[in-house]
C-alpha positions as CSV (number, residue, x, y, z in Angstrom):
1,X,-12.5,-29.6,16.9
2,X,-16.9,-27.7,15.8
3,X,-18.6,-27.1,18.9
4,X,-22.4,-27.2,17.6
5,X,-23.4,-25.6,20.7
6,X,-21.1,-22.9,19.0
7,X,-19.6,-21.8,22.6
8,X,-15.5,-22.0,22.5
9,X,-13.2,-20.9,25.2
10,X,-11.3,-18.0,24.6
11,X,-8.2,-20.3,24.5
12,X,-9.9,-21.9,21.9
13,X,-10.1,-19.4,19.6
14,X,-6.6,-18.5,20.1
15,X,-4.7,-21.4,19.3
16,X,-7.6,-21.8,16.1
17,X,-6.4,-17.8,15.2
18,X,-2.8,-19.2,15.5
19,X,-3.4,-22.2,13.5
20,X,-4.5,-20.1,10.8
21,X,-2.0,-17.3,11.3
22,X,-4.3,-15.4,12.0
23,X,-6.7,-15.6,9.1
24,X,-10.3,-15.6,10.6
25,X,-11.8,-17.7,7.6
26,X,-9.5,-20.1,8.2
27,X,-10.2,-20.2,12.2
28,X,-13.9,-19.7,11.1
29,X,-14.2,-22.9,9.5
30,X,-11.5,-24.9,11.6
31,X,-13.8,-24.4,14.7
32,X,-17.2,-24.8,12.8
33,X,-18.3,-21.5,12.7
34,X,-18.5,-18.2,11.4
35,X,-16.3,-15.7,10.9
36,X,-18.1,-13.3,13.2
37,X,-18.2,-15.1,15.7
38,X,-14.2,-15.0,16.1
39,X,-14.7,-11.6,15.7
40,X,-17.0,-11.1,18.2
41,X,-14.5,-13.2,20.9
42,X,-12.1,-10.9,19.7
43,X,-14.5,-7.9,21.0
44,X,-15.1,-9.3,24.1
45,X,-11.8,-11.1,25.1
46,X,-8.3,-9.2,24.9
47,X,-6.2,-11.9,25.0
48,X,-8.2,-13.0,21.3
49,X,-7.6,-9.6,20.1
50,X,-4.0,-9.8,20.9
51,X,-3.5,-13.3,19.4
52,X,-5.4,-12.2,16.2
53,X,-3.2,-9.1,15.9
54,X,0.4,-10.9,16.7
55,X,-1.3,-13.4,14.4
56,X,-1.3,-11.2,11.8
57,X,1.5,-9.3,12.1
58,X,3.4,-12.6,11.9
59,X,1.6,-13.0,8.6
60,X,2.6,-9.2,7.7
61,X,6.1,-10.3,8.4
62,X,6.2,-13.5,6.0
63,X,4.5,-12.1,2.9
64,X,6.9,-8.6,3.1
65,X,9.8,-11.3,3.1
66,X,8.1,-13.0,0.3
67,X,7.4,-8.9,-1.4
68,X,11.6,-8.3,-0.7
69,X,12.7,-11.4,-2.3
70,X,10.8,-10.7,-5.5
71,X,12.3,-7.5,-5.9
72,X,15.8,-8.7,-5.0
73,X,16.0,-11.1,-7.7
74,X,15.8,-9.0,-10.8
75,X,14.5,-12.6,-13.3
76,X,11.4,-12.8,-11.2
77,X,8.2,-12.3,-13.5
78,X,6.9,-9.6,-10.8
79,X,10.0,-8.1,-10.1
80,X,8.8,-4.5,-11.2
81,X,5.5,-5.0,-9.4
82,X,7.9,-5.7,-6.0
83,X,9.9,-3.0,-6.4
84,X,7.0,-0.7,-6.8
85,X,5.4,-2.0,-3.4
86,X,8.1,-2.4,-1.5
87,X,8.8,1.3,-2.4
88,X,5.0,2.6,-1.4
89,X,4.8,0.4,2.1
90,X,8.7,1.8,3.0
91,X,8.0,5.1,1.7
92,X,4.1,6.0,0.8
93,X,4.9,9.8,1.8
94,X,7.3,9.8,-0.9
95,X,6.3,8.1,-3.8
96,X,3.5,6.9,-6.1
97,X,3.5,5.6,-9.5
98,X,0.0,7.2,-9.8
99,X,0.1,11.0,-10.8
100,X,-1.9,13.0,-8.6
101,X,-3.5,16.5,-8.9
102,X,-1.5,19.7,-7.0
103,X,-3.2,22.0,-6.3
104,X,-1.8,25.6,-6.3
105,X,-2.8,29.8,-5.4
106,X,-2.8,32.2,-7.7
107,X,-3.1,31.8,-11.4
108,X,-1.3,31.1,-14.3
109,X,-1.2,32.7,-17.2
110,X,-0.7,31.0,-20.6
111,X,-1.9,33.6,-23.1
112,X,2.0,34.0,-24.4
113,X,2.2,33.1,-27.7
114,X,5.5,32.7,-29.6
115,X,6.0,32.0,-33.5
116,X,9.7,30.3,-32.6
117,X,10.4,30.0,-36.2
118,X,11.4,33.9,-36.4
119,X,13.5,33.8,-32.9
120,X,17.6,33.0,-33.1
121,X,18.7,29.8,-31.4
122,X,19.3,32.5,-28.6
123,X,16.6,33.0,-27.7
124,X,15.1,30.0,-27.8
125,X,17.6,28.8,-25.4
126,X,16.8,31.6,-23.3
127,X,13.1,31.0,-23.2
128,X,14.3,27.3,-22.5
129,X,16.1,28.0,-19.5
130,X,12.6,30.1,-18.3
131,X,14.1,33.1,-18.9
132,X,10.5,35.2,-18.9
133,X,9.0,35.6,-22.3
134,X,9.5,39.7,-23.0
135,X,13.1,39.8,-22.1
136,X,13.5,37.1,-24.9
137,X,11.7,39.1,-27.2
């Protein structure tokens, strides 16, 4: 219920947030105020902040359930993307589909040029296994 004076009780703001599942824009629209007003109430009243946090947690849980359902449905058009999203969310330190630049100490000597046409199969195999060129040649 919009309040033309812009004054709401903390309870009204809490209930609006819960009804909007933590979506501040929707709660503000229901109250007839700006999202900034909702944030101001959250800053002023711990109960409003708690309602916002709990509602958002519930909404995140709902979204997570939907994401997992998409991941389990191999026929879903976003199956592959949802698998990546689940991995990123559950194992952010262990999984990424992006290449990252790695730093290293020391230097890398890439001055070895080898004409492979003159090597035997055994020499090529040893190089492929990681043997140093100076031991193979």
